[in-house]
C-alpha positions in Angstrom: 22.9 -87.8 -125.3 24.9 -89.5 -128.0 24.5 -89.0 -131.7 25.6 -91.3 -134.6 26.8 -89.7 -137.8 23.3 -89.3 -139.3 22.3 -87.2 -136.3 20.1 -89.8 -134.5 20.1 -90.0 -130.7 21.7 -93.3 -129.4 21.3 -94.9 -126.0 24.1 -93.6 -123.8 26.2 -96.8 -124.2 29.3 -97.6 -126.2 27.7 -100.8 -127.4 24.8 -98.8 -129.1 27.5 -96.5 -130.6 29.8 -99.4 -131.9 26.9 -100.4 -134.2 27.6 -97.2 -136.2 31.4 -97.7 -136.2 34.2 -96.8 -133.7 33.9 -93.5 -131.9 36.6 -91.1 -133.2 36.3 -88.4 -130.5 33.7 -86.9 -128.2 32.8 -83.2 -127.8 30.8 -81.5 -125.2 27.8 -79.6 -126.6 25.5 -77.8 -124.2 26.0 -80.3 -121.4 25.6 -83.3 -123.9 28.3 -85.5 -125.0 28.5 -85.6 -128.9 30.1 -88.7 -130.1 31.7 -88.6 -133.7 31.8 -92.1 -135.4 33.8 -93.5 -138.3 30.7 -93.1 -140.6 30.9 -89.4 -140.2 33.8 -89.2 -142.5 31.2 -90.3 -145.2 28.2 -88.1 -144.3 30.1 -85.0 -143.0 29.4 -83.1 -139.9 26.5 -83.6 -137.4 23.4 -81.5 -137.7 23.5 -78.7 -135.1 20.7 -78.0 -132.8 18.9 -80.1 -130.2 
């Protein structure tokens, strides 16, 4: 599962993610891949959970 900076789930494609800005890095979270986008710099960390 991919997440954009506001914490909403995205389709597991880079094309979807790119609408939210370039991905800065990915991080494994409980088997899911968490993707951090440029916009995260503005809104802060992703909400935990899920």
